[in-house]
LOLUM-53781 format. One line per 4 residues: number of its first residue (from 1); their letters; for each residue x, y, z of N, C-alpha, C. Coordinates in pm, 1 decimal, always signed. Layout:
BEGIN
NUM	A	X,Y,Z,X,Y,Z,X,Y,Z | ...
END
This chain:
BEGIN
1	MKKD	+1821.9,-510.2,+2248.0,+1684.9,-549.0,+2214.3,+1610.0,-441.1,+2130.8 | +1636.3,-315.6,+2155.8,+1565.3,-212.1,+2081.2,+1605.0,-211.5,+1935.4 | +1731.7,-244.5,+1906.4,+1774.9,-250.2,+1768.9,+1699.6,-362.3,+1694.9 | +1679.3,-474.7,+1762.4,+1603.1,-583.1,+1699.4,+1460.6,-542.1,+1675.1
5	KRWL	+1399.4,-467.1,+1763.1,+1262.0,-424.3,+1747.1,+1249.2,-327.5,+1630.6 | +1346.9,-238.2,+1614.3,+1342.7,-144.3,+1502.3,+1350.4,-220.2,+1368.5 | +1436.3,-321.2,+1366.5,+1449.4,-400.8,+1245.7,+1320.7,-472.4,+1213.4 | +1257.1,-528.0,+1313.5,+1129.5,-596.6,+1291.5,+1020.6,-500.2,+1251.0
9	DDIA	+1021.8,-379.9,+1308.7,+924.2,-278.5,+1268.0,+941.6,-239.6,+1122.2 | +1067.4,-223.4,+1077.9,+1093.8,-188.9,+938.4,+1047.6,-301.6,+844.3 | +1072.9,-426.4,+879.9,+1027.1,-539.3,+800.2,+875.1,-541.5,+792.0 | +809.6,-513.5,+902.7,+663.4,-509.4,+905.1,+608.5,-401.7,+813.3
13	IVTQ	+672.5,-286.2,+812.0,+626.3,-177.5,+726.0,+642.6,-211.6,+579.3 | +759.5,-267.0,+546.3,+784.0,-306.8,+404.4,+684.6,-413.1,+360.9 | +656.5,-508.0,+447.9,+559.7,-613.2,+415.3,+421.2,-555.1,+398.1 | +382.8,-462.5,+484.5,+251.2,-398.7,+475.9,+238.1,-320.1,+345.9
17	VGLT	+342.4,-249.3,+308.7,+339.7,-170.5,+183.2,+326.6,-263.7,+64.3 | +401.2,-371.8,+63.8,+392.2,-466.6,-49.4,+258.3,-531.9,-61.3 | +203.5,-573.8,+51.0,+71.9,-637.8,+48.8,-39.2,-539.4,+12.0 | -24.0,-414.5,+52.0,-120.8,-313.6,+16.4,-123.7,-291.3,-132.5
21	MAGS	-6.9,-278.5,-193.6,+1.2,-259.1,-338.5,-54.5,-380.6,-413.9 | -9.4,-499.6,-374.7,-52.0,-622.9,-442.1,-201.8,-641.1,-425.3 | -252.6,-619.4,-307.8,-396.3,-637.6,-283.4,-480.7,-539.0,-362.9 | -435.5,-416.2,-368.9,-509.3,-313.5,-444.7,-515.9,-347.6,-593.5
25	ILFC	-400.4,-386.3,-645.8,-396.7,-420.9,-790.4,-477.7,-546.2,-819.9 | -464.8,-648.4,-738.2,-538.5,-772.2,-763.5,-687.8,-751.3,-747.4 | -730.2,-675.4,-648.0,-872.5,-646.4,-629.9,-929.7,-575.9,-752.2 | -860.3,-471.2,-796.4,-906.4,-397.3,-912.8,-904.1,-484.0,-1039.5
29	LAIG	-803.9,-567.6,-1052.8,-797.0,-658.7,-1167.9,-917.8,-753.0,-1168.1 | -955.3,-806.1,-1051.8,-1070.9,-892.8,-1044.2,-1198.4,-822.3,-1086.6 | -1213.4,-698.2,-1042.8,-1332.8,-619.7,-1083.7,-1330.4,-599.4,-1235.0 | -1212.1,-562.7,-1289.5,-1203.0,-541.2,-1433.5,-1234.2,-668.5,-1511.5
33	LLLD	-1184.1,-783.2,-1465.4,-1211.1,-907.4,-1537.7,-1361.0,-943.6,-1534.2 | -1422.8,-919.9,-1418.1,-1566.3,-949.7,-1409.5,-1646.6,-857.2,-1499.7 | -1610.3,-729.2,-1504.4,-1681.8,-637.1,-1592.9,-1660.0,-672.0,-1739.3 | -1538.1,-709.8,-1773.9,-1509.9,-752.9,-1913.0,-1594.5,-873.4,-1952.1
37	KWLG	-1602.0,-969.0,-1861.9,-1677.3,-1091.1,-1890.4,-1827.2,-1057.7,-1900.5 | -1876.6,-976.9,-1807.6,-2019.0,-943.4,-1801.4,-2062.8,-861.3,-1922.9 | -1979.1,-761.9,-1963.5,-2016.3,-672.0,-2071.9,-1964.2,-718.1,-2209.1 | -1881.0,-820.5,-2211.5,-1833.3,-874.8,-2338.9,-1717.4,-802.4,-2400.1
41	FRGL	-1641.5,-727.5,-2322.5,-1523.5,-661.1,-2374.7,-1403.2,-753.0,-2363.9 | -1296.5,-717.7,-2434.0,-1176.8,-801.1,-2434.0,-1060.9,-730.7,-2368.0 | -1069.8,-702.8,-2240.1,-956.6,-646.8,-2167.3,-963.7,-496.7,-2140.6 | -1063.5,-427.4,-2190.3,-1071.4,-283.3,-2170.5,-1081.9,-248.1,-2021.7
45	FSII	-1178.8,-306.8,-1953.0,-1197.0,-277.1,-1812.0,-1085.2,-330.3,-1726.8 | -1023.6,-439.5,-1768.6,-910.7,-495.1,-1694.3,-797.5,-393.9,-1690.0 | -764.3,-336.0,-1804.7,-655.6,-236.8,-1813.3,-691.2,-112.8,-1731.0 | -813.1,-64.6,-1745.6,-856.6,+55.7,-1671.8,-847.8,+31.2,-1522.7
49	FILL	-896.6,-82.9,-1476.6,-899.6,-108.8,-1334.0,-761.4,-143.0,-1277.8 | -674.7,-201.3,-1358.0,-536.9,-221.8,-1313.3,-469.7,-87.7,-1289.6 | -489.2,+6.2,-1383.1,-431.7,+139.7,-1364.1,-490.6,+207.7,-1241.2 | -619.6,+194.5,-1217.2,-680.9,+251.1,-1097.9,-624.2,+183.9,-971.0
53	GIVG	-600.6,+55.1,-978.4,-543.5,-14.5,-864.2,-402.1,+31.0,-834.6 | -323.6,+56.8,-937.0,-187.4,+105.8,-919.3,-189.8,+246.6,-853.4 | -277.4,+331.7,-905.0,-287.1,+467.7,-850.4,-338.9,+462.8,-707.0 | -446.7,+388.0,-686.7,-504.2,+379.9,-553.1,-407.8,+317.5,-452.3
57	GGVT	-338.9,+212.5,-491.9,-238.3,+151.5,-403.6,-122.3,+246.4,-374.3 | -83.5,+322.0,-476.5,+25.5,+419.2,-454.5,-12.3,+525.4,-355.4 | -133.4,+577.0,-367.3,-181.3,+677.0,-273.6,-188.6,+621.2,-130.9 | -239.9,+501.5,-118.4,-250.5,+437.8,+12.4,-111.7,+415.9,+73.1
61	VYRQ	-18.8,+366.9,-7.3,+118.8,+341.5,+42.3,+182.8,+473.6,+81.0 | +162.4,+578.8,+4.4,+217.3,+710.5,+35.1,+165.4,+756.2,+175.2 | +37.4,+737.0,+198.7,-20.2,+776.9,+326.7,+36.7,+690.8,+441.8 | +51.1,+560.8,+417.6,+107.2,+473.0,+520.8,+248.8,+514.1,+556.7
65	IGNV	+331.8,+541.6,+456.8,+469.5,+579.8,+480.9,+473.3,+714.4,+551.9 | +383.9,+807.7,+510.9,+378.2,+937.7,+579.4,+341.7,+925.3,+725.8 | +250.9,+834.8,+757.2,+214.5,+811.9,+897.6,+331.1,+754.6,+976.5 | +405.3,+664.1,+918.6,+519.2,+601.6,+987.2,+628.5,+709.2,+1010.5
69	VNIK	+652.4,+790.2,+911.5,+753.8,+894.9,+925.9,+712.8,+993.8,+1034.8 | +586.3,+1033.2,+1036.8,+539.2,+1128.1,+1139.3,+549.9,+1064.7,+1280.4 | +515.5,+939.5,+1293.9,+525.0,+871.5,+1424.3,+668.7,+865.6,+1468.9 | +761.1,+829.4,+1379.0,+902.4,+820.6,+1416.9,+957.1,+958.4,+1453.4
73	SKKD	+919.9,+1061.9,+1378.5,+972.0,+1194.3,+1410.0,+918.2,+1244.4,+1544.9 | +794.3,+1212.1,+1575.9,+737.9,+1248.3,+1705.9,+810.4,+1177.5,+1819.5 | +843.7,+1049.8,+1799.2,+918.7,+975.8,+1901.0,+1057.6,+1037.1,+1921.8 | +1122.9,+1078.1,+1812.3,+1255.5,+1139.5,+1823.5,+1249.5,+1273.6,+1898.0
77	INKR	+1144.0,+1349.0,+1870.4,+1127.3,+1475.3,+1940.2,+1104.2,+1453.2,+2090.6 | +1022.5,+1355.1,+2123.2,+996.7,+1325.8,+2263.7,+1123.9,+1278.8,+2333.2 | +1209.1,+1204.7,+2268.6,+1333.1,+1158.3,+2326.6,+1426.7,+1275.1,+2354.9 | +1430.7,+1372.8,+2268.1,+1515.9,+1486.8,+2282.8,+1469.5,+1575.5,+2400.5
81	DL	+1337.0,+1583.1,+2422.0,+1281.8,+1665.2,+2527.4,+1314.6,+1607.9,+2663.4 | +1335.1,+1477.1,+2672.9,+1365.3,+1415.7,+2803.5,+1504.0,+1445.8,+2839.3
END
């Protein structure tokens, strides 16, 4: 049963990472499109905000993966101490 739980945990992490990146990029794209429409530009803010979404999503994903790695290493240390 524990092997199945690890597999499901890994799938959940991958899904969370993918949704975080996609959400970040789409949110920033929407802001860029609205600014382009409001200010009358033709894609300038869309490109800028897509890049910001990629960077912001990458930083968030990096932190999420770092937290998962830290939690797993702490669990491994606790298992060895027992």
